[in-house]
C-alpha positions as CSV (number, residue, x, y, z in Angstrom):
1,M,12.9,-12.3,-25.1
2,Q,12.3,-16.1,-24.9
3,R,15.7,-16.6,-23.3
4,L,15.1,-13.8,-20.7
5,N,11.7,-15.4,-19.8
6,E,13.4,-18.8,-19.3
7,I,16.0,-17.3,-16.9
8,L,13.2,-15.4,-15.0
9,T,11.1,-18.6,-14.8
10,T,14.1,-20.5,-13.4
11,V,14.6,-17.8,-10.7
12,D,10.9,-17.9,-9.9
13,S,10.9,-21.7,-9.6
14,W,13.5,-21.4,-6.8
15,I,11.3,-19.0,-4.7
16,G,7.7,-17.8,-5.5
17,S,6.8,-20.8,-7.6
18,S,8.7,-23.4,-5.6
19,D,6.9,-26.2,-3.7
20,W,7.9,-24.8,-0.3
21,F,6.8,-21.2,-0.8
22,P,3.0,-21.8,-0.4
23,F,3.6,-23.7,2.8
24,V,5.8,-20.9,4.3
25,L,3.1,-18.4,3.4
26,L,0.1,-20.4,4.6
27,G,2.0,-21.8,7.5
28,T,2.8,-18.4,8.9
29,G,-0.8,-17.3,8.6
30,L,-2.1,-20.5,10.2
31,F,0.4,-20.1,13.0
32,F,-0.8,-16.6,13.9
33,T,-4.4,-17.7,13.4
34,I,-4.0,-20.3,16.2
35,Y,-1.5,-18.3,18.2
36,L,-3.8,-15.2,18.4
37,K,-7.0,-17.3,18.6
38,F,-8.6,-16.6,15.2
39,P,-8.6,-12.8,15.3
40,Q,-10.0,-12.6,11.7
41,I,-13.2,-14.1,13.0
42,R,-13.4,-12.6,16.5
43,Y,-12.6,-9.0,15.4
44,F,-14.4,-9.1,12.0
45,R,-17.6,-7.2,13.1
46,F,-15.6,-4.8,15.4
47,A,-13.5,-3.8,12.4
48,F,-16.5,-2.2,10.7
49,N,-16.9,0.1,13.7
50,V,-13.3,1.2,13.5
51,V,-13.6,1.9,9.8
52,R,-16.5,4.2,10.3
53,G,-14.6,6.1,12.9
54,K,-16.5,5.2,16.0
55,Y,-13.4,5.2,18.2
56,D,-11.5,8.0,16.5
57,K,-10.0,10.8,18.6
58,E,-9.4,14.4,17.7
59,G,-5.7,15.0,17.2
60,D,-4.9,11.5,16.0
61,E,-1.8,11.7,13.9
62,G,-1.9,10.7,10.3
63,D,-2.6,11.7,6.7
64,T,-5.8,9.7,5.9
65,S,-8.9,8.4,7.5
66,H,-9.4,4.6,8.3
67,F,-11.7,4.4,5.3
68,Q,-9.3,6.1,3.0
69,A,-6.4,3.9,4.2
70,L,-8.6,0.8,3.5
71,T,-9.6,2.0,0.0
72,T,-6.1,2.9,-0.8
73,A,-4.8,-0.5,0.3
74,L,-7.8,-2.2,-1.5
75,S,-7.0,-0.2,-4.7
76,G,-3.5,-1.7,-4.5
77,T,-4.9,-5.2,-4.3
78,V,-8.1,-5.1,-6.3
79,G,-6.7,-5.1,-9.8
80,T,-5.6,-7.6,-12.4
81,G,-5.4,-10.3,-9.8
82,N,-9.2,-10.2,-9.5
83,I,-9.9,-10.2,-13.3
84,A,-6.9,-11.6,-15.1
85,G,-5.4,-13.4,-12.1
86,V,-8.4,-15.5,-11.4
87,A,-8.8,-16.4,-15.1
88,L,-5.1,-17.4,-15.2
89,A,-5.5,-19.6,-12.1
90,L,-8.5,-21.4,-13.5
91,H,-6.7,-21.8,-16.9
92,L,-3.6,-23.4,-15.2
93,G,-5.1,-25.3,-12.2
94,G,-8.8,-25.8,-13.0
95,P,-11.6,-25.1,-10.5
96,A,-9.7,-26.3,-7.5
97,A,-7.3,-23.4,-7.8
98,L,-10.2,-21.1,-6.9
99,F,-10.7,-22.9,-3.6
100,W,-7.0,-22.4,-2.7
101,M,-7.3,-18.7,-3.6
102,V,-10.1,-18.3,-1.1
103,M,-8.3,-20.4,1.6
104,T,-5.2,-18.2,1.2
105,A,-7.4,-15.1,1.8
106,A,-9.1,-16.6,4.9
107,I,-5.8,-17.3,6.5
108,G,-4.3,-14.1,5.0
109,M,-6.8,-12.0,6.9
110,C,-4.9,-12.8,10.1
111,T,-1.5,-12.3,8.4
112,K,-2.6,-8.9,7.3
113,F,-3.9,-8.0,10.8
114,V,-0.4,-8.8,12.2
115,E,1.7,-7.0,9.6
116,V,-0.4,-3.9,9.6
117,T,-0.5,-3.7,13.4
118,L,3.3,-4.0,13.8
119,S,4.0,-1.6,10.9
120,H,1.7,1.0,12.2
121,K,3.2,0.7,15.6
122,Y,6.7,1.6,14.4
123,R,5.8,4.2,11.7
124,E,7.7,7.5,11.6
125,K,7.0,11.1,10.7
126,T,9.1,12.3,7.8
127,A,10.7,15.6,7.3
128,D,7.8,16.9,5.3
129,G,5.4,16.0,8.1
130,S,3.8,13.0,6.4
131,M,3.7,9.5,7.9
132,A,5.9,6.7,6.7
133,G,5.6,3.1,7.7
134,G,5.7,-0.4,6.5
135,P,7.6,-3.6,7.4
136,M,10.9,-1.8,6.8
137,Y,10.2,0.5,9.7
138,Y,9.4,-2.3,12.3
139,M,12.5,-4.2,11.0
140,K,14.6,-1.1,11.6
141,N,13.1,0.1,14.9
142,A,11.8,-3.0,16.8
143,Q,13.9,-5.0,19.2
144,F,14.0,-8.7,18.2
145,K,14.8,-11.3,20.8
146,I,16.2,-14.8,20.5
147,G,16.9,-16.1,24.0
148,N,18.6,-13.4,26.0
149,K,19.9,-11.6,23.0
150,S,18.3,-8.5,21.5
151,F,19.0,-7.2,18.0
152,K,17.5,-5.2,15.1
153,L,17.1,-6.1,11.5
154,G,18.3,-3.0,9.7
155,W,19.9,-5.1,7.0
156,L,16.6,-7.0,6.4
157,A,14.7,-3.7,6.3
158,A,17.0,-2.6,3.4
159,I,16.3,-5.8,1.5
160,F,12.6,-5.4,2.0
161,A,12.6,-1.8,0.9
162,G,14.6,-2.7,-2.2
163,A,12.2,-5.5,-3.0
164,T,9.3,-3.1,-2.5
165,V,10.7,-0.8,-5.2
166,L,11.2,-3.7,-7.5
167,S,7.7,-5.1,-6.7
168,S,6.1,-1.7,-7.3
169,F,7.1,-2.2,-10.9
170,G,6.6,-6.0,-11.0
171,T,3.2,-6.0,-9.2
172,G,1.6,-2.6,-9.3
173,N,2.9,-1.2,-12.5
174,M,3.8,-3.5,-15.4
175,P,1.1,-6.2,-15.1
176,Q,-1.6,-3.6,-14.6
177,I,-1.0,-1.5,-17.7
178,N,-0.2,-4.7,-19.7
179,S,-3.6,-6.1,-18.9
180,I,-5.4,-2.8,-19.5
181,A,-3.7,-2.4,-22.9
182,G,-4.5,-5.9,-23.9
183,A,-8.2,-5.6,-22.9
184,V,-8.6,-2.2,-24.6
185,K,-6.9,-3.6,-27.8
186,S,-9.2,-6.7,-28.0
187,T,-12.4,-4.7,-27.2
188,F,-11.9,-1.3,-28.8
189,Q,-9.0,-2.0,-31.3
190,I,-7.0,0.8,-29.8
191,E,-3.2,0.2,-30.1
192,P,-1.5,-0.6,-26.7
193,W,1.0,2.2,-27.1
194,I,-1.8,4.8,-27.3
195,T,-3.5,3.4,-24.2
196,G,-0.1,3.4,-22.4
197,A,0.6,7.0,-23.4
198,V,-2.7,8.4,-22.3
199,L,-2.8,6.6,-18.9
200,S,0.8,7.4,-18.2
201,V,0.0,11.1,-18.3
202,I,-3.0,10.6,-16.0
203,L,-0.9,8.5,-13.6
204,A,1.7,11.2,-13.4
205,V,-0.8,13.9,-12.6
206,V,-2.3,11.8,-9.7
207,I,0.9,10.5,-8.1
208,I,2.6,13.9,-8.0
209,G,0.0,14.9,-5.4
210,G,1.2,12.3,-2.9
211,I,-0.9,10.2,-0.5
212,K,-3.6,12.8,0.1
213,R,-4.5,13.1,-3.6
214,I,-4.1,9.3,-4.0
215,A,-6.5,8.7,-1.1
216,A,-9.0,11.2,-2.4
217,V,-9.1,9.4,-5.8
218,T,-9.2,5.8,-4.4
219,E,-12.0,6.5,-1.9
220,R,-14.3,7.4,-4.8
221,L,-12.9,5.0,-7.4
222,V,-12.9,1.7,-5.4
223,P,-16.7,1.7,-4.6
224,A,-17.6,2.8,-8.1
225,M,-15.6,0.2,-9.9
226,A,-16.8,-2.6,-7.6
227,V,-20.5,-1.7,-8.5
228,V,-19.8,-1.7,-12.3
229,Y,-17.9,-5.0,-12.1
230,F,-20.5,-6.8,-10.0
231,I,-23.3,-5.9,-12.4
232,G,-21.3,-7.5,-15.2
233,C,-20.5,-10.6,-13.2
234,F,-24.1,-11.3,-12.0
235,S,-25.4,-10.7,-15.5
236,V,-23.3,-13.8,-16.6
237,I,-24.0,-15.9,-13.5
238,F,-27.8,-15.4,-13.6
239,A,-27.9,-15.9,-17.4
240,N,-26.3,-19.3,-16.8
241,A,-28.2,-20.1,-13.6
242,G,-28.3,-23.8,-14.5
243,N,-24.6,-24.0,-14.3
244,I,-24.2,-22.4,-10.9
245,I,-24.5,-25.6,-8.8
246,P,-22.2,-27.6,-11.2
247,A,-19.7,-24.8,-11.1
248,I,-19.6,-24.6,-7.3
249,S,-19.5,-28.4,-7.1
250,S,-16.5,-28.6,-9.5
251,V,-14.4,-26.5,-7.1
252,F,-14.8,-29.1,-4.4
253,T,-15.0,-32.3,-6.5
254,S,-11.6,-31.5,-8.1
255,L,-10.0,-30.5,-4.8
256,F,-8.5,-33.8,-3.7
257,T,-8.4,-35.5,-7.1
258,T,-6.6,-34.7,-10.3
259,T,-8.7,-32.0,-12.1
260,A,-10.4,-33.8,-15.0
261,A,-9.8,-32.8,-18.6
262,T,-12.9,-31.0,-20.0
263,G,-13.1,-29.2,-23.4
264,G,-9.7,-27.8,-24.3
265,F,-8.5,-28.0,-20.7
266,L,-6.1,-30.9,-20.4
267,G,-6.4,-31.3,-16.6
268,A,-4.2,-30.4,-13.6
269,T,-2.7,-32.3,-10.7
270,I,-3.6,-31.6,-7.1
271,A,-0.2,-30.1,-6.3
272,Y,-0.3,-27.9,-9.3
273,A,-3.8,-26.6,-8.5
274,F,-2.7,-25.9,-4.9
275,N,0.5,-24.0,-6.0
276,V,-1.4,-22.0,-8.6
277,G,-4.2,-21.1,-6.3
278,V,-2.0,-20.0,-3.4
279,G,0.2,-18.0,-5.8
280,R,-2.6,-16.2,-7.5
281,G,-4.3,-15.7,-4.1
282,L,-1.3,-13.9,-2.8
283,F,-1.0,-11.8,-5.9
284,S,-4.7,-10.9,-5.4
285,N,-4.8,-10.0,-1.7
286,E,-1.0,-9.5,-1.0
287,A,-1.5,-10.9,2.6
288,G,2.0,-11.4,4.0
289,Q,3.7,-9.4,1.2
290,G,4.0,-6.3,3.4
291,S,2.6,-3.8,0.9
292,A,-0.7,-2.9,2.6
293,P,0.9,-1.9,5.8
294,I,2.6,1.0,3.9
295,A,-0.8,2.4,3.1
296,H,-2.3,1.8,6.5
297,A,0.7,3.6,8.1
298,S,-0.8,6.9,6.8
299,A,-4.1,6.4,8.7
300,K,-5.1,8.7,11.6
301,A,-5.0,6.4,14.6
302,H,-3.6,6.3,18.1
303,E,-3.8,2.6,18.5
304,P,-2.0,0.3,15.9
305,V,-4.2,-2.7,16.7
306,S,-7.3,-0.7,15.6
307,E,-5.7,-0.2,12.2
308,G,-4.7,-3.8,12.1
309,M,-8.4,-4.7,12.5
310,V,-9.3,-2.5,9.5
311,A,-6.8,-4.5,7.4
312,I,-8.7,-7.8,8.3
313,L,-11.4,-6.6,5.8
314,E,-9.1,-6.4,2.8
315,P,-8.5,-10.0,1.9
316,F,-12.2,-10.7,2.6
317,I,-13.4,-8.0,0.2
318,D,-10.6,-8.5,-2.4
319,T,-10.5,-12.3,-2.7
320,I,-13.3,-14.0,-0.8
321,I,-15.9,-11.7,-2.4
322,I,-14.5,-10.3,-5.7
323,C,-12.3,-13.2,-6.8
324,S,-15.0,-15.8,-5.9
325,I,-17.6,-13.9,-7.9
326,T,-15.1,-13.7,-10.8
327,G,-14.4,-17.4,-10.5
328,L,-18.1,-18.3,-10.5
329,T,-18.6,-16.1,-13.6
330,L,-15.9,-17.9,-15.5
331,L,-17.0,-21.4,-14.4
332,S,-20.7,-20.9,-15.0
333,S,-20.0,-19.4,-18.5
334,G,-17.9,-22.4,-19.5
335,A,-15.5,-20.0,-21.3
336,W,-12.5,-21.3,-19.4
337,Q,-12.5,-24.6,-21.2
338,E,-13.4,-23.4,-24.6
339,K,-11.0,-22.6,-27.5
340,H,-11.2,-19.2,-29.1
341,Y,-9.4,-17.5,-32.0
342,N,-6.5,-15.4,-30.8
343,D,-2.9,-14.3,-31.7
344,F,-0.5,-16.7,-30.1
345,A,2.1,-15.4,-27.7
346,V,5.6,-16.8,-28.5
347,T,6.3,-17.4,-24.8
348,D,3.1,-19.3,-24.4
349,M,3.6,-21.6,-27.4
350,S,5.6,-24.8,-28.1
351,I,5.7,-27.1,-31.1
352,I,5.7,-30.8,-30.7
353,A,7.1,-33.2,-33.2
354,G,4.2,-35.3,-34.7
355,A,0.8,-34.2,-35.8
356,D,-1.2,-37.1,-34.4
357,Y,-2.0,-35.5,-31.0
358,S,-5.6,-34.6,-30.4
359,D,-7.5,-33.6,-27.2
360,D,-10.4,-35.6,-28.5
361,V,-8.5,-38.8,-27.9
362,K,-8.2,-40.1,-24.3
363,E,-4.7,-41.5,-24.7
364,D,-3.5,-38.2,-26.3
365,R,-5.0,-36.2,-23.5
366,K,-3.0,-38.2,-21.0
367,A,0.2,-37.8,-23.0
368,L,-0.3,-34.1,-23.4
369,K,-1.1,-33.6,-19.7
370,E,2.1,-35.4,-18.7
371,H,4.0,-33.3,-21.2
372,L,2.7,-30.1,-19.8
373,S,3.3,-31.2,-16.2
374,G,6.9,-32.3,-17.0
375,E,6.2,-35.9,-15.9
376,N,6.8,-37.3,-19.3
377,P,7.9,-34.7,-21.9
378,L,7.1,-35.4,-25.5
379,P,9.7,-34.8,-28.2
380,V,9.6,-31.2,-29.5
381,F,10.3,-30.1,-33.1
382,D,13.7,-28.8,-33.9
383,G,14.5,-27.5,-37.4
384,M,12.8,-25.6,-40.2
385,L,9.0,-25.6,-40.2
386,Q,7.5,-25.8,-43.7
387,V,4.7,-23.4,-44.3
388,E,2.6,-22.9,-47.5
389,N,0.1,-20.1,-47.8
390,G,-0.1,-19.8,-44.0
391,K,-0.7,-23.5,-43.4
392,I,1.9,-25.7,-41.7
393,V,2.8,-28.8,-43.8
394,S,5.4,-30.2,-41.5
395,D,4.4,-33.1,-39.2
396,V,3.9,-31.1,-35.9
397,T,1.4,-30.3,-33.2
398,V,1.2,-26.7,-32.0
399,I,0.6,-26.2,-28.3
400,H,-0.6,-22.8,-27.2
401,A,-1.9,-21.7,-23.8
402,R,-1.6,-25.3,-22.5
403,S,-4.0,-26.6,-25.2
404,V,-3.8,-28.2,-28.7
405,A,-4.1,-25.3,-31.2
406,E,-6.5,-25.7,-34.1
407,D,-7.0,-23.9,-37.5
408,V,-3.5,-22.4,-37.2
409,T,-2.4,-19.8,-39.7
410,V,1.2,-18.5,-39.9
411,N,1.4,-14.9,-41.1
412,E,4.5,-12.9,-42.1
413,Y,3.7,-10.5,-39.2
414,F,0.8,-9.6,-36.9
415,G,-2.1,-8.8,-39.1
416,G,0.0,-9.5,-42.2
417,P,-0.4,-11.8,-45.2
418,P,-0.1,-15.6,-44.9
419,L,3.5,-16.8,-45.0
420,T,5.0,-19.2,-47.5
421,G,8.5,-20.5,-46.7
422,E,10.5,-21.8,-43.7
423,V,10.2,-20.9,-40.1
424,E,13.1,-21.6,-37.7
425,I,12.1,-23.6,-34.6
426,K,14.7,-24.5,-31.9
427,N,13.7,-26.9,-29.2
428,G,10.1,-26.4,-29.9
429,V,10.3,-22.6,-29.7
430,L,9.7,-20.0,-32.5
431,Q,12.9,-18.1,-33.1
432,D,11.6,-15.1,-35.1
433,A,9.1,-13.3,-32.8
434,S,7.9,-11.0,-35.6
435,I,6.2,-14.0,-37.3
436,S,2.6,-14.3,-36.2
437,F,0.7,-17.6,-35.3
438,Y,-3.0,-17.2,-35.2
439,G,-5.7,-19.8,-34.5
440,K,-8.0,-21.4,-31.9
441,S,-6.7,-22.3,-28.5
442,L,-7.6,-21.8,-24.8
443,V,-7.1,-18.2,-23.7
444,H,-6.3,-16.9,-20.2
445,S,-6.0,-13.7,-18.2
446,S,-8.2,-10.7,-19.1
447,P,-9.1,-11.9,-22.6
448,L,-10.7,-15.0,-21.0
449,T,-12.7,-12.9,-18.5
450,A,-13.8,-10.6,-21.4
451,I,-15.1,-13.7,-23.3
452,A,-17.0,-15.0,-20.3
453,F,-18.8,-11.6,-19.9
454,T,-20.2,-11.9,-23.4
455,K,-22.1,-15.0,-22.3
456,G,-24.4,-13.0,-20.1
457,W,-27.4,-10.7,-20.5
458,F,-25.4,-8.0,-22.1
459,G,-24.1,-10.3,-24.9
460,D,-21.1,-8.8,-26.8
461,Y,-21.5,-5.6,-24.8
462,G,-20.3,-7.5,-21.7
463,Q,-16.7,-7.3,-22.9
464,Y,-16.9,-3.6,-22.5
465,I,-17.6,-4.0,-18.8
466,V,-14.4,-6.0,-18.4
467,S,-12.4,-3.4,-20.2
468,I,-13.8,-0.6,-18.1
469,G,-13.6,-2.6,-14.9
470,L,-10.0,-3.7,-15.7
471,L,-9.0,-0.2,-16.5
472,L,-10.4,1.2,-13.2
473,F,-9.2,-1.7,-11.1
474,A,-5.7,-1.9,-12.6
475,F,-5.2,1.8,-12.8
476,S,-6.1,2.3,-9.2
477,T,-3.6,-0.5,-8.3
478,A,-0.9,1.3,-10.2
479,I,-1.7,4.5,-8.3
480,S,-1.4,2.9,-4.9
481,W,1.8,1.0,-5.7
482,S,3.5,4.2,-6.7
483,Y,3.0,5.3,-3.1
484,Y,4.4,2.1,-1.8
485,G,7.5,2.5,-4.0
486,D,8.0,6.2,-3.0
487,R,7.8,5.3,0.7
488,A,10.4,2.6,0.1
489,M,12.6,5.1,-1.7
490,T,12.2,7.5,1.1
491,F,13.4,4.8,3.5
492,L,16.4,3.9,1.3
493,A,17.6,7.3,-0.1
494,G,15.6,10.1,1.5
495,S,12.6,12.1,0.3
496,G,14.7,13.7,-2.5
497,S,14.9,10.4,-4.4
498,V,11.1,10.2,-4.8
499,K,10.9,12.5,-7.8
500,Y,13.3,10.4,-9.7
501,Y,11.5,7.2,-8.8
502,R,8.2,8.7,-10.0
503,V,9.7,9.5,-13.4
504,L,10.9,5.9,-13.8
505,Y,7.6,4.6,-12.5
506,V,5.6,6.5,-15.2
507,A,8.1,5.5,-17.9
508,G,7.9,1.9,-16.9
509,F,4.2,2.1,-17.0
510,F,4.3,3.2,-20.6
511,V,6.9,0.6,-21.7
512,A,4.9,-2.3,-20.1
513,S,1.9,-1.5,-22.2
514,I,3.7,-3.0,-25.3
515,A,5.8,-5.6,-23.5
516,D,5.3,-9.4,-23.4
517,T,2.6,-10.5,-21.0
518,T,4.2,-13.8,-19.9
519,I,7.5,-12.1,-18.9
520,I,5.6,-9.4,-16.9
521,W,3.7,-12.0,-14.9
522,T,7.0,-13.9,-14.1
523,I,8.7,-10.7,-12.9
524,A,5.7,-10.0,-10.7
525,A,5.9,-13.5,-9.1
526,I,9.6,-13.0,-8.3
527,A,9.1,-9.5,-6.8
528,I,6.3,-10.8,-4.6
529,A,8.5,-13.5,-3.1
530,L,11.3,-11.0,-2.5
531,M,9.0,-8.9,-0.4
532,T,7.1,-11.7,1.3
533,L,9.9,-13.8,2.8
534,P,11.6,-11.0,4.8
535,N,8.2,-9.8,6.0
536,L,7.2,-13.2,7.2
537,L,10.5,-13.7,9.0
538,G,10.1,-10.3,10.7
539,I,6.5,-10.8,12.0
540,L,7.4,-14.3,13.3
541,L,10.3,-12.9,15.3
542,L,7.9,-10.3,16.8
543,R,5.1,-12.8,17.6
544,K,5.3,-12.2,21.4
545,E,5.3,-8.5,21.0
546,M,2.2,-8.8,18.8
547,K,0.3,-10.7,21.4
548,L,1.3,-8.2,24.1
549,T,0.3,-5.3,21.9
550,I,-3.2,-6.8,21.5
551,K,-3.5,-7.3,25.3
552,E,-2.5,-3.7,26.0
553,Y,-5.1,-2.5,23.4
554,W,-8.0,-4.3,25.0
555,D,-6.9,-3.3,28.5
556,G,-6.9,0.3,27.5
557,F,-10.2,-0.1,25.5
558,K,-12.0,-1.5,28.5
559,K,-11.0,1.5,30.7
560,E,-12.0,4.0,28.0
561,Y,-15.2,2.4,26.9
562,P,-16.4,0.4,30.0
563,Q,-19.9,0.0,28.5
564,E,-18.8,-1.4,25.2
565,K,-18.8,-5.2,24.7
566,T,-15.5,-6.3,23.4
567,P,-14.8,-9.3,21.1
568,E,-11.7,-10.2,23.1
């Protein structure tokens, strides 16, 4: 498992986690923001009129309303990225990472406007009468021009569709149930396989009904889960009102300087905070990834630009509102820099030779930070670790979750008796994953958010809000991504392949409930990049058509609604 994670991490370092990926993503969004004259600002208020159906026409083709398409797309983005992803970003990059998440969303509002408009324009009606769309359809049907030459990108469409199927597992399926199962286990002590089994059955029942049943579920689920979650967040924020200003201030003070080490947090560089924030921002709102256009393609609309405007609201709601509130909750609670007792994940742990390192000593903090960043790696332990009655007697320092672990106990297995004997360590890594390490360290993802929620008005009961919110958020994401995957399978192999895909999707959902968290997040990062890059290339090649499509929309709108004031 450790070896597999190392391979996947290497692959991810070449694409999604590379230094150039955030610049490609933000650069494309920034280009369209300037090229189209800030549509995310100019069309923002107008988008609300479109959502409530003010300009709808009887006979518009499609399977869902604007609002249902919006909530379906939101249910695909509002998930673990908002609860676990924000916590992971702060854990890795500090407060500055939150700023970059928000900036990614602000620019992503324009990116999503473009990709949804183009995808809706080139959607198709399938043999069963339902609508199918997404970037693979504009890649297949649109005429791309370079100079005097015209061509289509059918080959790129196939790559995107294949990546969408992979991403449906890596983004919408595996991380969601893994986070749910982890939160339910820590809160209610229910074994992950039980959670996975029950929710897999419910998932199967919902997705068999197709987009109409999915839309009917999400239009009720998304508003309800947002209300529950906000109540929990504000109970923490207001209970720690004195920390609100310092928390907000820390986001900006750490923006252009190395994030300071505080508590168990060992600090983060500017570049690392930027990469983490952009990466988590994309995972949260999926702007540029090309997933949301698949949901919006089902909407009843006669003008693709109007549906593109609806999509502008997604990153705003998902990241600028929900992720910001989550971030403020974590920062004001102080939980993100505190160590807590937890079972150590093997893939999140390393053992350094020498037991003299302490995060209470300034020189050690500097050395450990440079070790974690790769600037100046410390020597790792290699050999047989001596353990007596659960306590390590060898001269080592255990690093877990990017922090110095304290009060470490080694058990024969999870929940088992203390171990006495030797434990094999190779290059700082535990070789027998059945052996359990338990102690105090920083935590991240959904467990961190759950701890933060206990520091509000609801006390220990706050963790139940996280578990319930995570269950609703993440489960709705899994539902929506099943639709994205089945549309991609329809494109690749016809509608007959969808039933086999759904079986695999439900099976993968169950398996991921008991799989390693770190590997799942790495797979998700790779899958996101494999969708994003072809989509960004496609919309850049269609930039002139996008501008012309907007002009045609407003020309027609003025003729049809001469008394309406337009935001053009």
